[in-house]
PDB file with one MODEL, atoms N, CA, C and O in Angstrom:
MODEL        1
ATOM      1  N   UNK A   1      43.387 160.242  25.184  1.00  0.00           N
ATOM      2  CA  UNK A   1      43.922 161.390  25.867  1.00  0.00           C
ATOM      3  C   UNK A   1      44.103 162.556  24.889  1.00  0.00           C
ATOM      4  O   UNK A   1      43.953 163.719  25.263  1.00  0.00           O
ATOM      5  N   UNK A   2      44.422 162.235  23.652  1.00  0.00           N
ATOM      6  CA  UNK A   2      44.551 163.308  22.663  1.00  0.00           C
ATOM      7  C   UNK A   2      43.225 164.024  22.443  1.00  0.00           C
ATOM      8  O   UNK A   2      43.194 165.222  22.162  1.00  0.00           O
ATOM      9  N   UNK A   3      42.133 163.281  22.574  1.00  0.00           N
ATOM     10  CA  UNK A   3      40.814 163.887  22.440  1.00  0.00           C
ATOM     11  C   UNK A   3      40.618 164.978  23.484  1.00  0.00           C
ATOM     12  O   UNK A   3      40.122 166.058  23.160  1.00  0.00           O
ATOM     13  N   UNK A   4      41.000 164.714  24.733  1.00  0.00           N
ATOM     14  CA  UNK A   4      40.836 165.691  25.795  1.00  0.00           C
ATOM     15  C   UNK A   4      41.739 166.904  25.598  1.00  0.00           C
ATOM     16  O   UNK A   4      41.362 168.026  25.937  1.00  0.00           O
ATOM     17  N   UNK A   5      42.922 166.680  25.054  1.00  0.00           N
ATOM     18  CA  UNK A   5      43.819 167.806  24.766  1.00  0.00           C
ATOM     19  C   UNK A   5      43.177 168.729  23.734  1.00  0.00           C
ATOM     20  O   UNK A   5      43.196 169.951  23.883  1.00  0.00           O
ATOM     21  N   UNK A   6      42.613 168.133  22.694  1.00  0.00           N
ATOM     22  CA  UNK A   6      41.966 168.935  21.650  1.00  0.00           C
ATOM     23  C   UNK A   6      40.739 169.651  22.202  1.00  0.00           C
ATOM     24  O   UNK A   6      40.494 170.810  21.866  1.00  0.00           O
ATOM     25  N   UNK A   7      39.966 168.968  23.050  1.00  0.00           N
ATOM     26  CA  UNK A   7      38.771 169.589  23.625  1.00  0.00           C
ATOM     27  C   UNK A   7      39.143 170.786  24.493  1.00  0.00           C
ATOM     28  O   UNK A   7      38.549 171.855  24.357  1.00  0.00           O
ATOM     29  N   UNK A   8      40.117 170.619  25.383  1.00  0.00           N
ATOM     30  CA  UNK A   8      40.488 171.728  26.259  1.00  0.00           C
ATOM     31  C   UNK A   8      41.145 172.865  25.484  1.00  0.00           C
ATOM     32  O   UNK A   8      40.964 174.033  25.828  1.00  0.00           O
ATOM     33  N   UNK A   9      41.900 172.538  24.448  1.00  0.00           N
ATOM     34  CA  UNK A   9      42.483 173.591  23.625  1.00  0.00           C
ATOM     35  C   UNK A   9      41.392 174.364  22.892  1.00  0.00           C
ATOM     36  O   UNK A   9      41.446 175.591  22.800  1.00  0.00           O
ATOM     37  N   UNK A  10      40.409 173.645  22.374  1.00  0.00           N
ATOM     38  CA  UNK A  10      39.296 174.308  21.691  1.00  0.00           C
ATOM     39  C   UNK A  10      38.506 175.184  22.653  1.00  0.00           C
ATOM     40  O   UNK A  10      38.121 176.300  22.304  1.00  0.00           O
ATOM     41  N   UNK A  11      38.263 174.685  23.858  1.00  0.00           N
ATOM     42  CA  UNK A  11      37.561 175.484  24.853  1.00  0.00           C
ATOM     43  C   UNK A  11      38.358 176.733  25.226  1.00  0.00           C
ATOM     44  O   UNK A  11      37.775 177.791  25.465  1.00  0.00           O
ATOM     45  N   UNK A  12      39.685 176.618  25.276  1.00  0.00           N
ATOM     46  CA  UNK A  12      40.522 177.776  25.585  1.00  0.00           C
ATOM     47  C   UNK A  12      40.431 178.816  24.478  1.00  0.00           C
ATOM     48  O   UNK A  12      40.345 180.013  24.753  1.00  0.00           O
ATOM     49  N   UNK A  13      40.449 178.365  23.235  1.00  0.00           N
ATOM     50  CA  UNK A  13      40.370 179.303  22.114  1.00  0.00           C
ATOM     51  C   UNK A  13      39.004 179.986  22.077  1.00  0.00           C
ATOM     52  O   UNK A  13      38.915 181.197  21.871  1.00  0.00           O
ATOM     53  N   UNK A  14      37.948 179.208  22.276  1.00  0.00           N
ATOM     54  CA  UNK A  14      36.601 179.785  22.240  1.00  0.00           C
ATOM     55  C   UNK A  14      36.392 180.770  23.392  1.00  0.00           C
ATOM     56  O   UNK A  14      35.842 181.854  23.197  1.00  0.00           O
ATOM     57  N   UNK A  15      36.832 180.390  24.581  1.00  0.00           N
ATOM     58  CA  UNK A  15      36.638 181.293  25.715  1.00  0.00           C
ATOM     59  C   UNK A  15      37.515 182.545  25.598  1.00  0.00           C
ATOM     60  O   UNK A  15      37.118 183.619  26.049  1.00  0.00           O
ATOM     61  N   UNK A  16      38.686 182.417  25.003  1.00  0.00           N
ATOM     62  CA  UNK A  16      39.515 183.611  24.774  1.00  0.00           C
ATOM     63  C   UNK A  16      38.864 184.517  23.743  1.00  0.00           C
ATOM     64  O   UNK A  16      38.908 185.741  23.869  1.00  0.00           O
ATOM     65  N   UNK A  17      38.267 183.927  22.736  1.00  0.00           N
ATOM     66  CA  UNK A  17      37.586 184.722  21.705  1.00  0.00           C
ATOM     67  C   UNK A  17      36.392 185.472  22.285  1.00  0.00           C
ATOM     68  O   UNK A  17      36.096 186.594  21.875  1.00  0.00           O
ATOM     69  N   UNK A  18      35.708 184.846  23.243  1.00  0.00           N
ATOM     70  CA  UNK A  18      34.543 185.475  23.852  1.00  0.00           C
ATOM     71  C   UNK A  18      34.905 186.436  24.982  1.00  0.00           C
ATOM     72  O   UNK A  18      34.035 187.134  25.503  1.00  0.00           O
ATOM     73  N   UNK A  19      36.176 186.477  25.363  1.00  0.00           N
ATOM     74  CA  UNK A  19      36.608 187.456  26.344  1.00  0.00           C
ATOM     75  C   UNK A  19      36.752 186.941  27.762  1.00  0.00           C
ATOM     76  O   UNK A  19      36.929 187.732  28.688  1.00  0.00           O
ATOM     77  N   UNK A  20      36.682 185.648  27.949  1.00  0.00           N
ATOM     78  CA  UNK A  20      36.858 185.063  29.280  1.00  0.00           C
ATOM     79  C   UNK A  20      38.330 184.690  29.449  1.00  0.00           C
ATOM     80  O   UNK A  20      38.712 183.542  29.221  1.00  0.00           O
ATOM     81  N   UNK A  21      39.143 185.647  29.845  1.00  0.00           N
ATOM     82  CA  UNK A  21      40.594 185.452  29.889  1.00  0.00           C
ATOM     83  C   UNK A  21      41.056 184.449  30.918  1.00  0.00           C
ATOM     84  O   UNK A  21      41.902 183.603  30.627  1.00  0.00           O
ATOM     85  N   UNK A  22      40.509 184.533  32.126  1.00  0.00           N
ATOM     86  CA  UNK A  22      40.971 183.613  33.168  1.00  0.00           C
ATOM     87  C   UNK A  22      40.527 182.186  32.883  1.00  0.00           C
ATOM     88  O   UNK A  22      41.253 181.237  33.180  1.00  0.00           O
ATOM     89  N   UNK A  23      39.345 182.031  32.313  1.00  0.00           N
ATOM     90  CA  UNK A  23      38.864 180.702  31.954  1.00  0.00           C
ATOM     91  C   UNK A  23      39.700 180.119  30.818  1.00  0.00           C
ATOM     92  O   UNK A  23      39.989 178.923  30.806  1.00  0.00           O
ATOM     93  N   UNK A  24      40.084 180.960  29.871  1.00  0.00           N
ATOM     94  CA  UNK A  24      40.935 180.517  28.770  1.00  0.00           C
ATOM     95  C   UNK A  24      42.306 180.091  29.283  1.00  0.00           C
ATOM     96  O   UNK A  24      42.876 179.112  28.801  1.00  0.00           O
ATOM     97  N   UNK A  25      42.831 180.819  30.250  1.00  0.00           N
ATOM     98  CA  UNK A  25      44.112 180.434  30.848  1.00  0.00           C
ATOM     99  C   UNK A  25      44.036 179.114  31.569  1.00  0.00           C
ATOM    100  O   UNK A  25      44.964 178.309  31.503  1.00  0.00           O
ATOM    101  N   UNK A  26      42.936 178.885  32.256  1.00  0.00           N
ATOM    102  CA  UNK A  26      42.752 177.616  32.956  1.00  0.00           C
ATOM    103  C   UNK A  26      42.672 176.459  31.972  1.00  0.00           C
ATOM    104  O   UNK A  26      43.314 175.427  32.164  1.00  0.00           O
ATOM    105  N   UNK A  27      41.879 176.635  30.914  1.00  0.00           N
ATOM    106  CA  UNK A  27      41.759 175.577  29.917  1.00  0.00           C
ATOM    107  C   UNK A  27      43.088 175.309  29.214  1.00  0.00           C
ATOM    108  O   UNK A  27      43.413 174.159  28.920  1.00  0.00           O
ATOM    109  N   UNK A  28      43.846 176.353  28.948  1.00  0.00           N
ATOM    110  CA  UNK A  28      45.131 176.147  28.273  1.00  0.00           C
ATOM    111  C   UNK A  28      46.130 175.443  29.189  1.00  0.00           C
ATOM    112  O   UNK A  28      46.927 174.628  28.723  1.00  0.00           O
ATOM    113  N   UNK A  29      46.096 175.748  30.482  1.00  0.00           N
ATOM    114  CA  UNK A  29      46.983 175.044  31.413  1.00  0.00           C
ATOM    115  C   UNK A  29      46.615 173.572  31.520  1.00  0.00           C
ATOM    116  O   UNK A  29      47.497 172.716  31.583  1.00  0.00           O
ATOM    117  N   UNK A  30      45.327 173.270  31.541  1.00  0.00           N
ATOM    118  CA  UNK A  30      44.894 171.872  31.576  1.00  0.00           C
ATOM    119  C   UNK A  30      45.348 171.148  30.315  1.00  0.00           C
ATOM    120  O   UNK A  30      45.831 170.018  30.387  1.00  0.00           O
ATOM    121  N   UNK A  31      45.198 171.791  29.161  1.00  0.00           N
ATOM    122  CA  UNK A  31      45.637 171.184  27.905  1.00  0.00           C
ATOM    123  C   UNK A  31      47.151 170.976  27.897  1.00  0.00           C
ATOM    124  O   UNK A  31      47.637 169.973  27.373  1.00  0.00           O
ATOM    125  N   UNK A  32      47.895 171.916  28.472  1.00  0.00           N
ATOM    126  CA  UNK A  32      49.346 171.785  28.516  1.00  0.00           C
ATOM    127  C   UNK A  32      49.766 170.619  29.410  1.00  0.00           C
ATOM    128  O   UNK A  32      50.644 169.839  29.042  1.00  0.00           O
ATOM    129  N   UNK A  33      49.146 170.503  30.571  1.00  0.00           N
ATOM    130  CA  UNK A  33      49.470 169.404  31.487  1.00  0.00           C
ATOM    131  C   UNK A  33      49.127 168.060  30.860  1.00  0.00           C
ATOM    132  O   UNK A  33      49.906 167.111  30.955  1.00  0.00           O
ATOM    133  N   UNK A  34      47.968 167.975  30.222  1.00  0.00           N
ATOM    134  CA  UNK A  34      47.582 166.724  29.575  1.00  0.00           C
ATOM    135  C   UNK A  34      48.528 166.368  28.435  1.00  0.00           C
ATOM    136  O   UNK A  34      48.824 165.191  28.230  1.00  0.00           O
ATOM    137  N   UNK A  35      49.004 167.353  27.695  1.00  0.00           N
ATOM    138  CA  UNK A  35      49.930 167.056  26.605  1.00  0.00           C
ATOM    139  C   UNK A  35      51.279 166.584  27.127  1.00  0.00           C
ATOM    140  O   UNK A  35      51.905 165.719  26.514  1.00  0.00           O
ATOM    141  N   UNK A  36      51.738 167.134  28.246  1.00  0.00           N
ATOM    142  CA  UNK A  36      52.995 166.658  28.837  1.00  0.00           C
ATOM    143  C   UNK A  36      52.835 165.227  29.343  1.00  0.00           C
ATOM    144  O   UNK A  36      53.720 164.394  29.143  1.00  0.00           O
ATOM    145  N   UNK A  37      51.717 164.940  29.994  1.00  0.00           N
ATOM    146  CA  UNK A  37      51.460 163.576  30.457  1.00  0.00           C
ATOM    147  C   UNK A  37      51.394 162.617  29.274  1.00  0.00           C
ATOM    148  O   UNK A  37      51.935 161.513  29.332  1.00  0.00           O
ATOM    149  N   UNK A  38      50.722 163.047  28.191  1.00  0.00           N
ATOM    150  CA  UNK A  38      50.641 162.205  26.999  1.00  0.00           C
ATOM    151  C   UNK A  38      52.021 161.930  26.419  1.00  0.00           C
ATOM    152  O   UNK A  38      52.323 160.793  26.057  1.00  0.00           O
ATOM    153  N   UNK A  39      52.857 162.951  26.328  1.00  0.00           N
ATOM    154  CA  UNK A  39      54.194 162.748  25.767  1.00  0.00           C
ATOM    155  C   UNK A  39      55.035 161.819  26.624  1.00  0.00           C
ATOM    156  O   UNK A  39      55.763 160.978  26.096  1.00  0.00           O
ATOM    157  N   UNK A  40      54.945 161.960  27.934  1.00  0.00           N
ATOM    158  CA  UNK A  40      55.699 161.077  28.823  1.00  0.00           C
ATOM    159  C   UNK A  40      55.238 159.634  28.665  1.00  0.00           C
ATOM    160  O   UNK A  40      56.060 158.725  28.546  1.00  0.00           O
ATOM    161  N   UNK A  41      53.918 159.425  28.662  1.00  0.00           N
ATOM    162  CA  UNK A  41      53.400 158.066  28.498  1.00  0.00           C
ATOM    163  C   UNK A  41      53.723 157.502  27.123  1.00  0.00           C
ATOM    164  O   UNK A  41      53.979 156.304  26.996  1.00  0.00           O
ATOM    165  N   UNK A  42      53.715 158.340  26.093  1.00  0.00           N
ATOM    166  CA  UNK A  42      54.057 157.888  24.753  1.00  0.00           C
ATOM    167  C   UNK A  42      55.516 157.455  24.670  1.00  0.00           C
ATOM    168  O   UNK A  42      55.826 156.426  24.070  1.00  0.00           O
ATOM    169  N   UNK A  43      56.400 158.226  25.264  1.00  0.00           N
ATOM    170  CA  UNK A  43      57.829 157.875  25.241  1.00  0.00           C
ATOM    171  C   UNK A  43      58.078 156.595  26.020  1.00  0.00           C
ATOM    172  O   UNK A  43      58.845 155.743  25.573  1.00  0.00           O
ATOM    173  N   UNK A  44      57.442 156.443  27.181  1.00  0.00           N
ATOM    174  CA  UNK A  44      57.595 155.218  27.964  1.00  0.00           C
ATOM    175  C   UNK A  44      57.082 154.021  27.180  1.00  0.00           C
ATOM    176  O   UNK A  44      57.728 152.974  27.149  1.00  0.00           O
ATOM    177  N   UNK A  45      55.927 154.169  26.548  1.00  0.00           N
ATOM    178  CA  UNK A  45      55.361 153.078  25.762  1.00  0.00           C
ATOM    179  C   UNK A  45      56.268 152.730  24.583  1.00  0.00           C
ATOM    180  O   UNK A  45      56.488 151.554  24.293  1.00  0.00           O
ATOM    181  N   UNK A  46      56.788 153.740  23.910  1.00  0.00           N
ATOM    182  CA  UNK A  46      57.678 153.507  22.776  1.00  0.00           C
ATOM    183  C   UNK A  46      58.947 152.788  23.212  1.00  0.00           C
ATOM    184  O   UNK A  46      59.386 151.848  22.550  1.00  0.00           O
ATOM    185  N   UNK A  47      59.541 153.225  24.325  1.00  0.00           N
ATOM    186  CA  UNK A  47      60.770 152.589  24.800  1.00  0.00           C
ATOM    187  C   UNK A  47      60.538 151.166  25.258  1.00  0.00           C
ATOM    188  O   UNK A  47      61.370 150.292  25.009  1.00  0.00           O
ATOM    189  N   UNK A  48      59.411 150.915  25.929  1.00  0.00           N
ATOM    190  CA  UNK A  48      59.110 149.552  26.377  1.00  0.00           C
ATOM    191  C   UNK A  48      58.897 148.635  25.199  1.00  0.00           C
ATOM    192  O   UNK A  48      59.299 147.473  25.247  1.00  0.00           O
ATOM    193  N   UNK A  49      58.276 149.124  24.142  1.00  0.00           N
ATOM    194  CA  UNK A  49      58.057 148.308  22.952  1.00  0.00           C
ATOM    195  C   UNK A  49      59.364 148.082  22.211  1.00  0.00           C
ATOM    196  O   UNK A  49      59.598 146.997  21.680  1.00  0.00           O
ATOM    197  N   UNK A  50      60.213 149.095  22.172  1.00  0.00           N
ATOM    198  CA  UNK A  50      61.470 149.004  21.450  1.00  0.00           C
ATOM    199  C   UNK A  50      62.469 148.089  22.142  1.00  0.00           C
ATOM    200  O   UNK A  50      63.219 147.375  21.477  1.00  0.00           O
ATOM    201  N   UNK A  51      62.487 148.104  23.482  1.00  0.00           N
ATOM    202  CA  UNK A  51      63.442 147.308  24.247  1.00  0.00           C
ATOM    203  C   UNK A  51      63.080 145.835  24.210  1.00  0.00           C
ATOM    204  O   UNK A  51      63.964 144.988  24.083  1.00  0.00           O
ATOM    205  N   UNK A  52      61.809 145.513  24.317  1.00  0.00           N
ATOM    206  CA  UNK A  52      61.424 144.085  24.352  1.00  0.00           C
ATOM    207  C   UNK A  52      61.173 143.525  23.008  1.00  0.00           C
ATOM    208  O   UNK A  52      60.843 142.346  22.882  1.00  0.00           O
TER     209      UNK A  52
ENDMDL
END
């Protein structure tokens, strides 16, 4: 999942550099959502491992 976050962030930076503002915003929102999902799953995994 971290791979996809990096890919979408890179696509957002490249598209912003080339002047595609709305596309860059879309890619950055996708990267943000994926990073929140990753953090939630990471915390759940960490807590489940720590408790058992």
